[in-house]
N, CA, C, O and CB atoms as a CASP TS submission, in Angstrom:
PFRMAT TS
TARGET T0000
AUTHOR 0000-0000-0000
METHOD Language model
MODEL 1
PARENT N/A
ATOM      1  N   MET     1       0.824  -1.190   0.000  1.00  0.00           N
ATOM      2  CA  MET     1       0.000   0.000   0.000  1.00  0.00           C
ATOM      3  C   MET     1       0.875   1.264   0.000  1.00  0.00           C
ATOM      4  O   MET     1       0.591   2.217  -0.726  1.00  0.00           O
ATOM      5  CB  MET     1      -0.941  -0.007   1.214  1.00  0.00           C
ATOM      6  N   GLN     2       1.949   1.267   0.824  1.00  0.00           N
ATOM      7  CA  GLN     2       2.808   2.435   0.889  1.00  0.00           C
ATOM      8  C   GLN     2       3.562   2.641  -0.417  1.00  0.00           C
ATOM      9  O   GLN     2       3.771   3.776  -0.846  1.00  0.00           O
ATOM     10  CB  GLN     2       3.784   2.304   2.042  1.00  0.00           C
ATOM     11  N   PHE     3       3.965   1.560  -1.039  1.00  0.00           N
ATOM     12  CA  PHE     3       4.658   1.668  -2.324  1.00  0.00           C
ATOM     13  C   PHE     3       3.730   2.253  -3.387  1.00  0.00           C
ATOM     14  O   PHE     3       4.155   3.095  -4.178  1.00  0.00           O
ATOM     15  CB  PHE     3       5.183   0.288  -2.774  1.00  0.00           C
ATOM     16  N   MET     4       2.472   1.820  -3.416  1.00  0.00           N
ATOM     17  CA  MET     4       1.520   2.333  -4.402  1.00  0.00           C
ATOM     18  C   MET     4       1.262   3.822  -4.188  1.00  0.00           C
ATOM     19  O   MET     4       1.153   4.580  -5.151  1.00  0.00           O
ATOM     20  CB  MET     4       0.199   1.552  -4.328  1.00  0.00           C
ATOM     21  N   ALA     5       1.164   4.241  -2.925  1.00  0.00           N
ATOM     22  CA  ALA     5       0.960   5.666  -2.640  1.00  0.00           C
ATOM     23  C   ALA     5       2.167   6.476  -3.092  1.00  0.00           C
ATOM     24  O   ALA     5       2.015   7.569  -3.637  1.00  0.00           O
ATOM     25  CB  ALA     5       0.702   5.891  -1.135  1.00  0.00           C
ATOM     26  N   CYS     6       3.360   5.944  -2.868  1.00  0.00           N
ATOM     27  CA  CYS     6       4.572   6.644  -3.301  1.00  0.00           C
ATOM     28  C   CYS     6       4.632   6.715  -4.821  1.00  0.00           C
ATOM     29  O   CYS     6       5.004   7.740  -5.391  1.00  0.00           O
ATOM     30  CB  CYS     6       5.830   5.945  -2.750  1.00  0.00           C
ATOM     31  N   ASN     7       4.268   5.633  -5.461  1.00  0.00           N
ATOM     32  CA  ASN     7       4.311   5.586  -6.923  1.00  0.00           C
ATOM     33  C   ASN     7       3.361   6.592  -7.566  1.00  0.00           C
ATOM     34  O   ASN     7       3.596   7.028  -8.693  1.00  0.00           O
ATOM     35  CB  ASN     7       3.974   4.189  -7.405  1.00  0.00           C
ATOM     36  N   ALA     8       2.302   6.961  -6.870  1.00  0.00           N
ATOM     37  CA  ALA     8       1.334   7.929  -7.387  1.00  0.00           C
ATOM     38  C   ALA     8       1.727   9.367  -7.068  1.00  0.00           C
ATOM     39  O   ALA     8       1.011  10.296  -7.443  1.00  0.00           O
ATOM     40  CB  ALA     8      -0.040   7.640  -6.822  1.00  0.00           C
ATOM     41  N   ASP     9       2.844   9.565  -6.386  1.00  0.00           N
ATOM     42  CA  ASP     9       3.280  10.882  -5.919  1.00  0.00           C
ATOM     43  C   ASP     9       4.613  11.232  -6.595  1.00  0.00           C
ATOM     44  O   ASP     9       5.615  10.549  -6.381  1.00  0.00           O
ATOM     45  CB  ASP     9       3.422  10.907  -4.356  1.00  0.00           C
ATOM     46  N   CYS    10       4.623  12.279  -7.397  1.00  0.00           N
ATOM     47  CA  CYS    10       5.817  12.652  -8.157  1.00  0.00           C
ATOM     48  C   CYS    10       7.017  12.929  -7.253  1.00  0.00           C
ATOM     49  O   CYS    10       8.123  12.484  -7.560  1.00  0.00           O
ATOM     50  CB  CYS    10       5.527  13.874  -9.009  1.00  0.00           C
ATOM     51  N   ALA    11       6.830  13.644  -6.158  1.00  0.00           N
ATOM     52  CA  ALA    11       7.945  13.950  -5.260  1.00  0.00           C
ATOM     53  C   ALA    11       8.521  12.671  -4.662  1.00  0.00           C
ATOM     54  O   ALA    11       9.737  12.528  -4.535  1.00  0.00           O
ATOM     55  CB  ALA    11       7.491  14.901  -4.140  1.00  0.00           C
ATOM     56  N   CYS    12       7.649  11.758  -4.303  1.00  0.00           N
ATOM     57  CA  CYS    12       8.106  10.500  -3.728  1.00  0.00           C
ATOM     58  C   CYS    12       8.837   9.666  -4.772  1.00  0.00           C
ATOM     59  O   CYS    12       9.878   9.074  -4.486  1.00  0.00           O
ATOM     60  CB  CYS    12       6.924   9.714  -3.150  1.00  0.00           C
ATOM     61  N   GLN    13       8.288   9.622  -5.986  1.00  0.00           N
ATOM     62  CA  GLN    13       8.958   8.892  -7.076  1.00  0.00           C
ATOM     63  C   GLN    13      10.370   9.426  -7.298  1.00  0.00           C
ATOM     64  O   GLN    13      11.325   8.656  -7.398  1.00  0.00           O
ATOM     65  CB  GLN    13       8.141   8.998  -8.384  1.00  0.00           C
ATOM     66  N   GLN    14      10.494  10.740  -7.375  1.00  0.00           N
ATOM     67  CA  GLN    14      11.800  11.346  -7.593  1.00  0.00           C
ATOM     68  C   GLN    14      12.736  11.071  -6.418  1.00  0.00           C
ATOM     69  O   GLN    14      13.936  10.865  -6.606  1.00  0.00           O
ATOM     70  CB  GLN    14      11.654  12.853  -7.811  1.00  0.00           C
ATOM     71  N   GLY    15      12.187  11.068  -5.218  1.00  0.00           N
ATOM     72  CA  GLY    15      12.990  10.759  -4.048  1.00  0.00           C
ATOM     73  C   GLY    15      13.538   9.338  -4.081  1.00  0.00           C
ATOM     74  O   GLY    15      14.692   9.100  -3.722  1.00  0.00           O
ATOM     75  N   VAL    16      12.706   8.398  -4.514  1.00  0.00           N
ATOM     76  CA  VAL    16      13.147   7.002  -4.612  1.00  0.00           C
ATOM     77  C   VAL    16      14.211   6.859  -5.692  1.00  0.00           C
ATOM     78  O   VAL    16      15.197   6.147  -5.501  1.00  0.00           O
ATOM     79  CB  VAL    16      11.951   6.070  -4.911  1.00  0.00           C
ATOM     80  N   VAL    17      14.019   7.530  -6.823  1.00  0.00           N
ATOM     81  CA  VAL    17      15.029   7.496  -7.885  1.00  0.00           C
ATOM     82  C   VAL    17      16.348   8.070  -7.364  1.00  0.00           C
ATOM     83  O   VAL    17      17.419   7.529  -7.637  1.00  0.00           O
ATOM     84  CB  VAL    17      14.544   8.289  -9.133  1.00  0.00           C
ATOM     85  N   GLY    18      16.260   9.161  -6.618  1.00  0.00           N
ATOM     86  CA  GLY    18      17.455   9.744  -6.023  1.00  0.00           C
ATOM     87  C   GLY    18      18.109   8.810  -5.021  1.00  0.00           C
ATOM     88  O   GLY    18      19.334   8.705  -4.970  1.00  0.00           O
ATOM     89  N   PHE    19      17.286   8.125  -4.217  1.00  0.00           N
ATOM     90  CA  PHE    19      17.817   7.162  -3.249  1.00  0.00           C
ATOM     91  C   PHE    19      18.569   6.044  -3.955  1.00  0.00           C
ATOM     92  O   PHE    19      19.679   5.692  -3.557  1.00  0.00           O
ATOM     93  CB  PHE    19      16.686   6.577  -2.394  1.00  0.00           C
ATOM     94  N   LEU    20      17.977   5.490  -4.989  1.00  0.00           N
ATOM     95  CA  LEU    20      18.619   4.394  -5.715  1.00  0.00           C
ATOM     96  C   LEU    20      19.917   4.857  -6.379  1.00  0.00           C
ATOM     97  O   LEU    20      20.907   4.124  -6.389  1.00  0.00           O
ATOM     98  CB  LEU    20      17.662   3.822  -6.769  1.00  0.00           C
ATOM     99  N   GLY    21      19.913   6.070  -6.931  1.00  0.00           N
ATOM    100  CA  GLY    21      21.130   6.611  -7.523  1.00  0.00           C
ATOM    101  C   GLY    21      22.212   6.841  -6.488  1.00  0.00           C
ATOM    102  O   GLY    21      23.393   6.602  -6.742  1.00  0.00           O
ATOM    103  N   CYS    22      21.804   7.306  -5.325  1.00  0.00           N
ATOM    104  CA  CYS    22      22.739   7.564  -4.234  1.00  0.00           C
ATOM    105  C   CYS    22      23.401   6.267  -3.772  1.00  0.00           C
ATOM    106  O   CYS    22      24.622   6.193  -3.637  1.00  0.00           O
ATOM    107  CB  CYS    22      22.017   8.244  -3.057  1.00  0.00           C
ATOM    108  N   VAL    23      22.582   5.253  -3.535  1.00  0.00           N
ATOM    109  CA  VAL    23      23.107   3.956  -3.107  1.00  0.00           C
ATOM    110  C   VAL    23      23.952   3.337  -4.225  1.00  0.00           C
ATOM    111  O   VAL    23      25.000   2.745  -3.967  1.00  0.00           O
ATOM    112  CB  VAL    23      21.950   3.002  -2.708  1.00  0.00           C
ATOM    113  N   GLY    24      23.487   3.480  -5.458  1.00  0.00           N
ATOM    114  CA  GLY    24      24.223   2.950  -6.600  1.00  0.00           C
ATOM    115  C   GLY    24      25.584   3.605  -6.783  1.00  0.00           C
ATOM    116  O   GLY    24      26.502   3.004  -7.341  1.00  0.00           O
ATOM    117  N   ALA    25      25.708   4.846  -6.309  1.00  0.00           N
ATOM    118  CA  ALA    25      26.980   5.561  -6.406  1.00  0.00           C
ATOM    119  C   ALA    25      27.921   5.218  -5.252  1.00  0.00           C
ATOM    120  O   ALA    25      29.016   5.770  -5.149  1.00  0.00           O
ATOM    121  CB  ALA    25      26.732   7.061  -6.440  1.00  0.00           C
ATOM    122  N   GLY    26      27.484   4.301  -4.385  1.00  0.00           N
ATOM    123  CA  GLY    26      28.349   3.855  -3.303  1.00  0.00           C
ATOM    124  C   GLY    26      28.198   4.589  -1.988  1.00  0.00           C
ATOM    125  O   GLY    26      28.985   4.376  -1.067  1.00  0.00           O
ATOM    126  N   GLN    27      27.195   5.455  -1.884  1.00  0.00           N
ATOM    127  CA  GLN    27      26.981   6.171  -0.630  1.00  0.00           C
ATOM    128  C   GLN    27      26.307   5.245   0.381  1.00  0.00           C
ATOM    129  O   GLN    27      25.714   4.234   0.006  1.00  0.00           O
ATOM    130  CB  GLN    27      26.124   7.445  -0.862  1.00  0.00           C
ATOM    131  N   GLN    28      26.400   5.595   1.656  1.00  0.00           N
ATOM    132  CA  GLN    28      25.773   4.797   2.701  1.00  0.00           C
ATOM    133  C   GLN    28      24.258   4.881   2.577  1.00  0.00           C
ATOM    134  O   GLN    28      23.697   5.957   2.374  1.00  0.00           O
ATOM    135  CB  GLN    28      26.228   5.267   4.096  1.00  0.00           C
ATOM    136  N   ALA    29      23.605   3.730   2.702  1.00  0.00           N
ATOM    137  CA  ALA    29      22.160   3.661   2.547  1.00  0.00           C
ATOM    138  C   ALA    29      21.426   4.535   3.557  1.00  0.00           C
ATOM    139  O   ALA    29      20.406   5.141   3.228  1.00  0.00           O
ATOM    140  CB  ALA    29      21.698   2.233   2.679  1.00  0.00           C
ATOM    141  N   LEU    30      21.936   4.604   4.774  1.00  0.00           N
ATOM    142  CA  LEU    30      21.277   5.426   5.784  1.00  0.00           C
ATOM    143  C   LEU    30      21.278   6.891   5.382  1.00  0.00           C
ATOM    144  O   LEU    30      20.263   7.573   5.533  1.00  0.00           O
ATOM    145  CB  LEU    30      21.958   5.255   7.138  1.00  0.00           C
ATOM    146  N   ALA    31      22.397   7.386   4.875  1.00  0.00           N
ATOM    147  CA  ALA    31      22.474   8.779   4.425  1.00  0.00           C
ATOM    148  C   ALA    31      21.539   9.006   3.245  1.00  0.00           C
ATOM    149  O   ALA    31      20.871  10.036   3.168  1.00  0.00           O
ATOM    150  CB  ALA    31      23.921   9.150   4.040  1.00  0.00           C
ATOM    151  N   CYS    32      21.491   8.058   2.337  1.00  0.00           N
ATOM    152  CA  CYS    32      20.595   8.174   1.181  1.00  0.00           C
ATOM    153  C   CYS    32      19.136   8.154   1.630  1.00  0.00           C
ATOM    154  O   CYS    32      18.303   8.875   1.081  1.00  0.00           O
ATOM    155  CB  CYS    32      20.857   7.033   0.174  1.00  0.00           C
ATOM    156  N   GLY    33      18.835   7.334   2.619  1.00  0.00           N
ATOM    157  CA  GLY    33      17.480   7.275   3.159  1.00  0.00           C
ATOM    158  C   GLY    33      17.077   8.569   3.837  1.00  0.00           C
ATOM    159  O   GLY    33      15.922   8.985   3.747  1.00  0.00           O
ATOM    160  N   MET    34      18.016   9.206   4.512  1.00  0.00           N
ATOM    161  CA  MET    34      17.717  10.489   5.146  1.00  0.00           C
ATOM    162  C   MET    34      17.394  11.541   4.089  1.00  0.00           C
ATOM    163  O   MET    34      16.519  12.382   4.296  1.00  0.00           O
ATOM    164  CB  MET    34      18.901  10.953   6.020  1.00  0.00           C
ATOM    165  N   ASN    35      18.090  11.497   2.966  1.00  0.00           N
ATOM    166  CA  ASN    35      17.801  12.419   1.871  1.00  0.00           C
ATOM    167  C   ASN    35      16.423  12.136   1.282  1.00  0.00           C
ATOM    168  O   ASN    35      15.675  13.062   0.970  1.00  0.00           O
ATOM    169  CB  ASN    35      18.880  12.317   0.780  1.00  0.00           C
ATOM    170  N   LEU    36      16.090  10.857   1.130  1.00  0.00           N
ATOM    171  CA  LEU    36      14.757  10.500   0.632  1.00  0.00           C
ATOM    172  C   LEU    36      13.684  11.019   1.577  1.00  0.00           C
ATOM    173  O   LEU    36      12.662  11.543   1.136  1.00  0.00           O
ATOM    174  CB  LEU    36      14.625   8.971   0.464  1.00  0.00           C
ATOM    175  N   GLU    37      13.914  10.876   2.863  1.00  0.00           N
ATOM    176  CA  GLU    37      12.950  11.368   3.846  1.00  0.00           C
ATOM    177  C   GLU    37      12.780  12.885   3.741  1.00  0.00           C
ATOM    178  O   GLU    37      11.669  13.400   3.869  1.00  0.00           O
ATOM    179  CB  GLU    37      13.394  10.986   5.265  1.00  0.00           C
ATOM    180  N   ALA    38      13.883  13.591   3.506  1.00  0.00           N
ATOM    181  CA  ALA    38      13.847  15.055   3.452  1.00  0.00           C
ATOM    182  C   ALA    38      13.229  15.585   2.165  1.00  0.00           C
ATOM    183  O   ALA    38      12.620  16.655   2.175  1.00  0.00           O
ATOM    184  CB  ALA    38      15.240  15.607   3.601  1.00  0.00           C
ATOM    185  N   THR    39      13.372  14.865   1.065  1.00  0.00           N
ATOM    186  CA  THR    39      12.936  15.399  -0.232  1.00  0.00           C
ATOM    187  C   THR    39      11.722  14.702  -0.830  1.00  0.00           C
ATOM    188  O   THR    39      11.110  15.233  -1.756  1.00  0.00           O
ATOM    189  CB  THR    39      14.059  15.313  -1.202  1.00  0.00           C
ATOM    190  N   GLY    40      11.358  13.533  -0.327  1.00  0.00           N
ATOM    191  CA  GLY    40      10.300  12.745  -0.952  1.00  0.00           C
ATOM    192  C   GLY    40       8.895  13.038  -0.486  1.00  0.00           C
ATOM    193  O   GLY    40       7.936  12.495  -1.034  1.00  0.00           O
ATOM    194  N   GLY    41       8.756  13.883   0.510  1.00  0.00           N
ATOM    195  CA  GLY    41       7.430  14.225   0.998  1.00  0.00           C
ATOM    196  C   GLY    41       6.866  13.172   1.937  1.00  0.00           C
ATOM    197  O   GLY    41       7.541  12.202   2.278  1.00  0.00           O
ATOM    198  N   PRO    42       5.618  13.375   2.352  1.00  0.00           N
ATOM    199  CA  PRO    42       5.017  12.483   3.352  1.00  0.00           C
ATOM    200  C   PRO    42       4.885  11.030   2.891  1.00  0.00           C
ATOM    201  O   PRO    42       4.983  10.118   3.711  1.00  0.00           O
ATOM    202  CB  PRO    42       3.661  13.000   3.729  1.00  0.00           C
ATOM    203  N   ASN    43       4.665  10.801   1.603  1.00  0.00           N
ATOM    204  CA  ASN    43       4.559   9.421   1.132  1.00  0.00           C
ATOM    205  C   ASN    43       5.898   8.696   1.206  1.00  0.00           C
ATOM    206  O   ASN    43       5.931   7.484   1.420  1.00  0.00           O
ATOM    207  CB  ASN    43       4.032   9.393  -0.297  1.00  0.00           C
ATOM    208  N   ALA    44       6.988   9.411   1.033  1.00  0.00           N
ATOM    209  CA  ALA    44       8.315   8.807   1.176  1.00  0.00           C
ATOM    210  C   ALA    44       8.588   8.452   2.632  1.00  0.00           C
ATOM    211  O   ALA    44       9.172   7.408   2.923  1.00  0.00           O
ATOM    212  CB  ALA    44       9.405   9.758   0.647  1.00  0.00           C
ATOM    213  N   VAL    45       8.170   9.314   3.536  1.00  0.00           N
ATOM    214  CA  VAL    45       8.351   9.034   4.963  1.00  0.00           C
ATOM    215  C   VAL    45       7.575   7.781   5.342  1.00  0.00           C
ATOM    216  O   VAL    45       8.089   6.921   6.057  1.00  0.00           O
ATOM    217  CB  VAL    45       7.893  10.238   5.828  1.00  0.00           C
ATOM    218  N   THR    46       6.342   7.678   4.864  1.00  0.00           N
ATOM    219  CA  THR    46       5.520   6.501   5.154  1.00  0.00           C
ATOM    220  C   THR    46       6.145   5.241   4.568  1.00  0.00           C
ATOM    221  O   THR    46       6.150   4.190   5.210  1.00  0.00           O
ATOM    222  CB  THR    46       4.100   6.688   4.602  1.00  0.00           C
ATOM    223  N   LEU    47       6.671   5.343   3.354  1.00  0.00           N
ATOM    224  CA  LEU    47       7.330   4.205   2.719  1.00  0.00           C
ATOM    225  C   LEU    47       8.567   3.782   3.515  1.00  0.00           C
ATOM    226  O   LEU    47       8.784   2.591   3.740  1.00  0.00           O
ATOM    227  CB  LEU    47       7.720   4.549   1.271  1.00  0.00           C
ATOM    228  N   LEU    48       9.369   4.748   3.938  1.00  0.00           N
ATOM    229  CA  LEU    48      10.554   4.431   4.740  1.00  0.00           C
ATOM    230  C   LEU    48      10.175   3.788   6.064  1.00  0.00           C
ATOM    231  O   LEU    48      10.809   2.823   6.490  1.00  0.00           O
ATOM    232  CB  LEU    48      11.377   5.690   4.992  1.00  0.00           C
ATOM    233  N   GLN    49       9.148   4.314   6.719  1.00  0.00           N
ATOM    234  CA  GLN    49       8.711   3.734   7.986  1.00  0.00           C
ATOM    235  C   GLN    49       8.241   2.306   7.784  1.00  0.00           C
ATOM    236  O   GLN    49       8.459   1.451   8.643  1.00  0.00           O
ATOM    237  CB  GLN    49       7.595   4.576   8.611  1.00  0.00           C
ATOM    238  N   CYS    50       7.609   2.048   6.675  1.00  0.00           N
ATOM    239  CA  CYS    50       7.137   0.708   6.384  1.00  0.00           C
ATOM    240  C   CYS    50       8.296  -0.228   6.092  1.00  0.00           C
ATOM    241  O   CYS    50       8.408  -1.291   6.703  1.00  0.00           O
ATOM    242  CB  CYS    50       6.175   0.731   5.214  1.00  0.00           C
ATOM    243  N   ALA    51       9.147   0.155   5.176  1.00  0.00           N
ATOM    244  CA  ALA    51      10.185  -0.746   4.676  1.00  0.00           C
ATOM    245  C   ALA    51      11.373  -0.879   5.606  1.00  0.00           C
ATOM    246  O   ALA    51      11.950  -1.962   5.702  1.00  0.00           O
ATOM    247  CB  ALA    51      10.659  -0.276   3.346  1.00  0.00           C
ATOM    248  N   ALA    52      11.752   0.171   6.285  1.00  0.00           N
ATOM    249  CA  ALA    52      13.034   0.156   6.977  1.00  0.00           C
ATOM    250  C   ALA    52      12.966   0.486   8.457  1.00  0.00           C
ATOM    251  O   ALA    52      14.012   0.612   9.093  1.00  0.00           O
ATOM    252  CB  ALA    52      13.945   1.101   6.324  1.00  0.00           C
ATOM    253  N   ALA    53      11.810   0.629   9.017  1.00  0.00           N
ATOM    254  CA  ALA    53      11.708   1.056  10.417  1.00  0.00           C
ATOM    255  C   ALA    53      12.550   0.228  11.376  1.00  0.00           C
ATOM    256  O   ALA    53      13.262   0.808  12.195  1.00  0.00           O
ATOM    257  CB  ALA    53      10.281   1.002  10.854  1.00  0.00           C
ATOM    258  N   PRO    54      12.503  -1.106  11.314  1.00  0.00           N
ATOM    259  CA  PRO    54      13.324  -1.874  12.267  1.00  0.00           C
ATOM    260  C   PRO    54      14.830  -1.661  12.054  1.00  0.00           C
ATOM    261  O   PRO    54      15.608  -1.740  13.005  1.00  0.00           O
ATOM    262  CB  PRO    54      12.999  -3.363  12.148  1.00  0.00           C
ATOM    263  N   ILE    55      15.227  -1.399  10.838  1.00  0.00           N
ATOM    264  CA  ILE    55      16.650  -1.236  10.520  1.00  0.00           C
ATOM    265  C   ILE    55      17.182   0.087  11.061  1.00  0.00           C
ATOM    266  O   ILE    55      18.305   0.157  11.560  1.00  0.00           O
ATOM    267  CB  ILE    55      16.875  -1.313   9.000  1.00  0.00           C
ATOM    268  N   VAL    56      16.367   1.135  10.958  1.00  0.00           N
ATOM    269  CA  VAL    56      16.825   2.461  11.385  1.00  0.00           C
ATOM    270  C   VAL    56      16.282   2.864  12.744  1.00  0.00           C
ATOM    271  O   VAL    56      16.482   3.996  13.183  1.00  0.00           O
ATOM    272  CB  VAL    56      16.429   3.495  10.365  1.00  0.00           C
ATOM    273  N   GLY    57      15.594   1.944  13.416  1.00  0.00           N
ATOM    274  CA  GLY    57      15.092   2.219  14.754  1.00  0.00           C
ATOM    275  C   GLY    57      13.855   3.083  14.784  1.00  0.00           C
ATOM    276  O   GLY    57      13.562   3.705  15.805  1.00  0.00           O
ATOM    277  N   GLY    58      13.130   3.135  13.700  1.00  0.00           N
ATOM    278  CA  GLY    58      11.907   3.930  13.655  1.00  0.00           C
ATOM    279  C   GLY    58      10.711   3.177  14.185  1.00  0.00           C
ATOM    280  O   GLY    58      10.821   2.005  14.546  1.00  0.00           O
ATOM    281  N   PRO    59       9.564   3.840  14.234  1.00  0.00           N
ATOM    282  CA  PRO    59       8.354   3.181  14.734  1.00  0.00           C
ATOM    283  C   PRO    59       7.793   2.213  13.691  1.00  0.00           C
ATOM    284  O   PRO    59       8.072   2.342  12.499  1.00  0.00           O
ATOM    285  CB  PRO    59       7.289   4.228  15.115  1.00  0.00           C
ATOM    286  N   GLY    60       7.026   1.276  14.138  1.00  0.00           N
ATOM    287  CA  GLY    60       6.360   0.348  13.235  1.00  0.00           C
ATOM    288  C   GLY    60       7.161  -0.909  12.982  1.00  0.00           C
ATOM    289  O   GLY    60       8.362  -0.959  13.249  1.00  0.00           O
ATOM    290  N   PRO    61       6.484  -1.935  12.461  1.00  0.00           N
ATOM    291  CA  PRO    61       7.135  -3.232  12.276  1.00  0.00           C
ATOM    292  C   PRO    61       7.979  -3.340  11.019  1.00  0.00           C
ATOM    293  O   PRO    61       8.798  -4.253  10.912  1.00  0.00           O
ATOM    294  CB  PRO    61       6.110  -4.296  12.254  1.00  0.00           C
ATOM    295  N   GLY    62       7.803  -2.436  10.068  1.00  0.00           N
ATOM    296  CA  GLY    62       8.497  -2.569   8.789  1.00  0.00           C
ATOM    297  C   GLY    62       7.777  -3.584   7.919  1.00  0.00           C
ATOM    298  O   GLY    62       6.964  -4.360   8.421  1.00  0.00           O
ATOM    299  N   CYS    63       8.058  -3.590   6.641  1.00  0.00           N
ATOM    300  CA  CYS    63       7.377  -4.540   5.758  1.00  0.00           C
ATOM    301  C   CYS    63       8.344  -5.373   4.939  1.00  0.00           C
ATOM    302  O   CYS    63       7.915  -6.125   4.064  1.00  0.00           O
ATOM    303  CB  CYS    63       6.444  -3.806   4.832  1.00  0.00           C
ATOM    304  N   LEU    64       9.640  -5.260   5.201  1.00  0.00           N
ATOM    305  CA  LEU    64      10.587  -6.068   4.441  1.00  0.00           C
ATOM    306  C   LEU    64      10.322  -7.546   4.632  1.00  0.00           C
ATOM    307  O   LEU    64      10.455  -8.321   3.685  1.00  0.00           O
ATOM    308  CB  LEU    64      12.013  -5.739   4.845  1.00  0.00           C
ATOM    309  N   SER    65       9.950  -7.957   5.836  1.00  0.00           N
ATOM    310  CA  SER    65       9.709  -9.371   6.090  1.00  0.00           C
ATOM    311  C   SER    65       8.506  -9.877   5.298  1.00  0.00           C
ATOM    312  O   SER    65       8.461 -11.051   4.932  1.00  0.00           O
ATOM    313  CB  SER    65       9.494  -9.610   7.583  1.00  0.00           C
ATOM    314  N   GLN    66       7.541  -9.015   5.030  1.00  0.00           N
ATOM    315  CA  GLN    66       6.379  -9.407   4.228  1.00  0.00           C
ATOM    316  C   GLN    66       6.785  -9.742   2.804  1.00  0.00           C
ATOM    317  O   GLN    66       6.095 -10.490   2.111  1.00  0.00           O
ATOM    318  CB  GLN    66       5.332  -8.295   4.224  1.00  0.00           C
ATOM    319  N   CYS    67       7.908  -9.184   2.371  1.00  0.00           N
ATOM    320  CA  CYS    67       8.405  -9.448   1.021  1.00  0.00           C
ATOM    321  C   CYS    67       9.403 -10.598   1.017  1.00  0.00           C
ATOM    322  O   CYS    67      10.013 -10.884  -0.013  1.00  0.00           O
ATOM    323  CB  CYS    67       9.052  -8.194   0.436  1.00  0.00           C
ATOM    324  N   GLY    68       9.577 -11.261   2.160  1.00  0.00           N
ATOM    325  CA  GLY    68      10.511 -12.366   2.252  1.00  0.00           C
ATOM    326  C   GLY    68      11.946 -11.952   2.437  1.00  0.00           C
ATOM    327  O   GLY    68      12.852 -12.762   2.246  1.00  0.00           O
ATOM    328  N   VAL    69      12.177 -10.690   2.810  1.00  0.00           N
ATOM    329  CA  VAL    69      13.530 -10.175   2.998  1.00  0.00           C
ATOM    330  C   VAL    69      13.801 -10.110   4.490  1.00  0.00           C
ATOM    331  O   VAL    69      13.017  -9.536   5.246  1.00  0.00           O
ATOM    332  CB  VAL    69      13.711  -8.772   2.328  1.00  0.00           C
ATOM    333  N   ALA    70      14.924 -10.704   4.917  1.00  0.00           N
ATOM    334  CA  ALA    70      15.267 -10.688   6.333  1.00  0.00           C
ATOM    335  C   ALA    70      16.749 -10.412   6.512  1.00  0.00           C
ATOM    336  O   ALA    70      17.572 -10.888   5.729  1.00  0.00           O
ATOM    337  CB  ALA    70      14.886 -12.016   7.000  1.00  0.00           C
ATOM    338  N   GLY    71      17.086  -9.657   7.523  1.00  0.00           N
ATOM    339  CA  GLY    71      18.483  -9.418   7.885  1.00  0.00           C
ATOM    340  C   GLY    71      19.289  -8.662   6.850  1.00  0.00           C
ATOM    341  O   GLY    71      20.467  -8.959   6.653  1.00  0.00           O
ATOM    342  N   VAL    72      18.679  -7.684   6.177  1.00  0.00           N
ATOM    343  CA  VAL    72      19.395  -6.914   5.180  1.00  0.00           C
ATOM    344  C   VAL    72      19.376  -5.444   5.539  1.00  0.00           C
ATOM    345  O   VAL    72      18.599  -5.013   6.391  1.00  0.00           O
ATOM    346  CB  VAL    72      18.797  -7.132   3.798  1.00  0.00           C
ATOM    347  N   GLY    73      20.238  -4.673   4.883  1.00  0.00           N
ATOM    348  CA  GLY    73      20.257  -3.225   5.061  1.00  0.00           C
ATOM    349  C   GLY    73      19.312  -2.550   4.092  1.00  0.00           C
ATOM    350  O   GLY    73      18.706  -3.197   3.238  1.00  0.00           O
ATOM    351  N   ILE    74      19.196  -1.250   4.233  1.00  0.00           N
ATOM    352  CA  ILE    74      18.307  -0.483   3.380  1.00  0.00           C
ATOM    353  C   ILE    74      18.683  -0.599   1.910  1.00  0.00           C
ATOM    354  O   ILE    74      17.803  -0.654   1.051  1.00  0.00           O
ATOM    355  CB  ILE    74      18.314   0.964   3.798  1.00  0.00           C
ATOM    356  N   ALA    75      19.953  -0.637   1.612  1.00  0.00           N
ATOM    357  CA  ALA    75      20.382  -0.731   0.216  1.00  0.00           C
ATOM    358  C   ALA    75      19.869  -1.995  -0.437  1.00  0.00           C
ATOM    359  O   ALA    75      19.466  -1.972  -1.600  1.00  0.00           O
ATOM    360  CB  ALA    75      21.895  -0.681   0.120  1.00  0.00           C
ATOM    361  N   ASP    76      19.879  -3.109   0.301  1.00  0.00           N
ATOM    362  CA  ASP    76      19.360  -4.348  -0.250  1.00  0.00           C
ATOM    363  C   ASP    76      17.878  -4.246  -0.534  1.00  0.00           C
ATOM    364  O   ASP    76      17.394  -4.816  -1.511  1.00  0.00           O
ATOM    365  CB  ASP    76      19.629  -5.498   0.691  1.00  0.00           C
ATOM    366  N   ALA    77      17.143  -3.520   0.314  1.00  0.00           N
ATOM    367  CA  ALA    77      15.713  -3.370   0.097  1.00  0.00           C
ATOM    368  C   ALA    77      15.451  -2.651  -1.218  1.00  0.00           C
ATOM    369  O   ALA    77      14.523  -3.009  -1.943  1.00  0.00           O
ATOM    370  CB  ALA    77      15.067  -2.610   1.262  1.00  0.00           C
ATOM    371  N   GLY    78      16.252  -1.647  -1.534  1.00  0.00           N
ATOM    372  CA  GLY    78      16.077  -0.940  -2.801  1.00  0.00           C
ATOM    373  C   GLY    78      16.348  -1.839  -3.982  1.00  0.00           C
ATOM    374  O   GLY    78      15.659  -1.754  -4.998  1.00  0.00           O
ATOM    375  N   VAL    79      17.327  -2.686  -3.866  1.00  0.00           N
ATOM    376  CA  VAL    79      17.655  -3.579  -4.957  1.00  0.00           C
ATOM    377  C   VAL    79      16.605  -4.664  -5.099  1.00  0.00           C
ATOM    378  O   VAL    79      16.254  -5.051  -6.214  1.00  0.00           O
ATOM    379  CB  VAL    79      19.025  -4.194  -4.747  1.00  0.00           C
ATOM    380  N   THR    80      16.095  -5.163  -3.961  1.00  0.00           N
ATOM    381  CA  THR    80      15.120  -6.248  -3.979  1.00  0.00           C
ATOM    382  C   THR    80      13.791  -5.783  -4.551  1.00  0.00           C
ATOM    383  O   THR    80      13.161  -6.497  -5.331  1.00  0.00           O
ATOM    384  CB  THR    80      14.917  -6.805  -2.575  1.00  0.00           C
ATOM    385  N   ASP    81      13.359  -4.564  -4.158  1.00  0.00           N
ATOM    386  CA  ASP    81      12.074  -4.076  -4.636  1.00  0.00           C
ATOM    387  C   ASP    81      12.214  -3.805  -6.086  1.00  0.00           C
ATOM    388  O   ASP    81      11.256  -3.379  -6.730  1.00  0.00           O
ATOM    389  CB  ASP    81      11.605  -2.820  -3.881  1.00  0.00           C
TER
END
């Protein structure tokens, strides 16, 4: 649900593209995620809370496990999705 909301939001889409480019350029996933949070708008924040909350210590259960992903960093989540 959070991914679909982000996909319908131009700012969030651009934020995700920026996140993937940042991680792809070898930057730390946490730093790239902070940039996504700052530039992607509220839908990006919701997506991050869903996908990476347990990894970054945020609220909520995260949804990586729902996708069959366990014990990975944020960068792996971007590649897996």
